[in-house]
N, C-alpha and C positions, 0 to 999 in steps of 0.2 A: 926352656919354654916358659913363657909368662903365665903366672897364675891369674885366673879370673875370679874376682871377688865381688859379691853383691853386698853393698853396704846399705842396710835398712835403717834409716834415720828415724828416731823417735820424735814426738811432737816438740820436745824442748829444743830441737835443732833449729826450729823455725819460729816458734812463739813460746815464751816462757811464762810461768805463772805470774799473775799480777799485771802483765802487760796488756795494753788495749788493742794491739794488733795493727798499728800503723805500718805503712810500707817501710818507713825508716827503721822501726824496731825489728821487723822481720828481716830486712836486708842486713842489719848489723849482726843478728844471730846467725844467719846463713853464711855470712862472710867468715865468722869465727869457725864454723863447722867446716867450711870449704878449705881452710888452711890445712887441716889434718888430712883431708881427702887429697889435696894437691901433693902432700908429702907421700901418700901411698902411691900415687902415680909416679912421682919422682923415684921411688924405690923399685919401680918396675911392675907394679900390679896393673892389670887391666880392670878397670873399675866400672861397675854398673851401680847406680844409686836409686833407691826407692825411698819413699817418704810418706808420712801421714798427712792428713788434710782436714781433720776434724774441726778445728776452730775456723778455718777458712771457709769450708762448706757451710758451717753454722752462720757465718757472717753473710754469705751469699743468700741463704734462706731468709735471713732477716731483711736483706735488701729486697728480695722477692715480695715478702709480706707487706712492706711499707710502700712499695711502688706499684702494687698490682693494679691500682686504678689508673696508672699512667702507661705502663708497659706490661705485656703478658708475662706472667710468672713462668719460669722454666722448670721442667721436671727434674727429679733428683739426679738421674744419669747425666743430664746436661750440666747441672751444677757441679757434679764431680769432674766433668771434662773441663769446665771453667777453672776449677781449682788446680787441676794438673797443669794447665797452661800458666797460671799465676805463679805457682811455686816452682815449676820447671824453669820459668824465665829467671827467677831469682837465683836458683842454684846454678843454672847454666852460665849466667853472667859472672857470678862470683868465682866459680871454678876457673873460667877463662882468665879472669883478672889475676887470680892467685898463681896460675900456671905461668902467666906472662911475667910475673915477678921473679920467677926462678928460671926464666928462659926456655920454657917448654911450650911448643906450639902443637896442640892436638885439637881435632874437632870435638866439640861438646854438643850433644844432640838430645833434645827432649822428645820422647816418643809418646804420643797420646795413646794410651794403652787400654784395650778392651780385654776383659777377662770373662771367659765363658763359664757360666754356672748352669747347674741342672735345674730346669724349671720344676722338677719334682722333688727338689731338696726339701727335707722336712722343715727347714727354717721358714719357708714361705707360709706354713700353717701356724707358726709361732714367732711372730716378730718380737725381737728382743733388743735391737740396737737403737739407743736413743740418739736423736739428731736434732739440731736446731736449738732455738731458745726455749726458755721456761715460760709457761703460761699458768693461769689459775685453773682450778678444776672446772669452773664454769666455762671458761674459754675452750678448754680441752674437750669438754663434752659437746660443745657447739661444733667444733671442727670435726670431731669424730662423726657426728650425725650428718653434717653437711657434706663431708668429703669421703666418708666411708673409711677413715683412717683409724689406726690403733694408737691410743695415747695411754701413757702410764705415769704414775707418780714416781718421781726420781729422788729417793733418799731425803725426803723432807724439803727439797729445794723448789718444788713445783712440779708441773706436769709437762712431759715432753712427748713428741711424736716418736713412735718406735717403728722400725722397719726390719725386714728380714736380713739376716747375715748368713747367706749361703756359703758353702765351701767353694774355693776356686777349683775349676776343673782343668782349664787350659789357658795359657797366655796367648791370645790370638795373634799378636804381633811378634811371637818368639823368633820366627825365621828372620824377620827384618832386624831385630835386636841382635841376633847372632851375627848377621852379616856386618852390621855396624861395628861390633866388637872386633871382629876379625880384620876389619879395615883400619883399626887403630883408634876408633872413636870412644870417647867417654859417654856413656848413655845414662839418661835419667828416664826411668820407666815405672810403670805400675803404681803411680802416685795415688795415695789414699786407698790402696788395695785394688786399684784399677776401676774402670767403668764396667759394672756388671751387665752382661748381655746374655741372651739365650739364643739358641739356634731355632730358626723357623724354616725348615727345609734347608735351602742353600743360602739363606740370608740370616743376618743378625738383627736382634731387636733389643734396645735398652730396656732395663727393668728397674723398678724402684727397690733398691736394696743397697747394702753396704758390705763389702767384703773386708774381712780382717786384713790389715796391711801386712802383718808379719806372715800370715799364712800365704798371702799372695806373693810376698817376697821369696818365701821358700819354694813355692811353685815355679816362680820365674827362675830362681837359681837352678832348680832341677831341669827345667825346660831348656835352658841355654848351656847346660852342663858346666856350671861354674865349679870352682874348686873349694871356695870358702863362702859361707853365709855369715856375715858379721852384723849382728843385731845390736844397735847402739841405743841405750836407754838411759834412765836416771839412776841406776845402781851399778856398783862396781862388779858384782858377781851375783849369781843366783844363790839364794839361801833356802835352807829347809828349817823348819821350826821358827819361821820368821816372826820377829817381835816377841819372842819368848826367851826365857833365860838360857835355853839350850840352842839358840840360833846358831847355825853353822853355815859358813860360806863354802861353796863348792868350786874347786879349781878345775877338775877334769872328771867327767863321768861318761859312762857308756850309754848307749841308747836304752839298753835294758834297765839300767839304774834309773835313768830319767823317766821311763815308762812306769817303773815301780813307784817313784815319788808322785807322779801324776795320779796314779790309781789310789794313792793314799791321801789325796786331796791337799798336797803340799803347796800347790800354786793356784792362786786365785784366778777364776775365769775372767775377771775384769782387769787383770794386770799382767802378771807373769805367766799365767797359764797358756795363752795363745803363743807367747814367745817361745816357751819351752816346747810346745807342740810343733811349732814351725821348725825349730832346731832339730827335733827328732825326725820330722818328715824329710828334711834335707840330708841329715846324716844317714838315714836309711838308703839314700841314693848313692852313698859312698863318699860324700863330701864331709868337710869339717865345719861344724857350726860353732859360733862363738857368740856369747851374750856378754856385753861389757858396757861400761859407762861411756857416754858420748865423748868426753874429753880424754879418754884413754884408749881409743881405738887402735892407735899405732902400737902401744905397749901390748895390747891384747893380741895383735897379730904376731908379735914376737914371743908370746907365751908368758909375758910378765904380769898379765892381769886378765880379768874376765873368767868366764866359765866356758870350757870346751866340751862339746858333746860329739862323740864319734862312735862308730860301730865297735 
């Protein structure tokens, strides 16, 4: 029986530091990433792909800001949907091209994914997720007063709008995604953590928030009963005592060990913390979680690299 793997792509799979974000740059990066994903498919894995969208949504927000006198600006949930389509198209086309190179013909489908969050999540009372471009303090104060938004200074680089980052409760399209997988499709879903929505009776309503992409990937992996969650990032393994003389890389740890390291503050909330938490969440469902470098995903699946977290 084929194993189902959720491959959670880090931001460097699409846009690398120092790049301006042209379509050509992003396509080139995605093509490189999709070569290894095509190899996973060739080796018999059923693959679901998730991805980040931070720079892309940031660019869409800049476009909103500079064109608001010409066309109506879109709310954040709609901008997230736009980015899912943009990045999904790139990944979808590149995977199809890479599979064609090795003689494999499979449907590749991008699912515009809504993720249900709890409207009473504490995150809505404490927005912390910075989005969009940097502004001066004066501009930030003006926007905050005019629009009722929350703005915070960001590490000496300027002021940015901050929005809530609630926990994902349910992948709304999970049944459709499961059906597509069972029919042999390669699925791209939950891009950027998904479009955050809340339930209002029997209906859904988009809400201004950003869901952590790794936590959403973990929720998706659990909802579709995947076997493996492969989180690809810019480091080869998870480390404790990071950037100290006693830095130690971890090859394989249990959920209990990972929880212990989390409680000791080993993993930064702004980088490795959400990835380890996502890995813990999925491993608690009985699956295998792996955190590895973007260019070593195949070796990580074979146990040659990366950090494995299991029960």
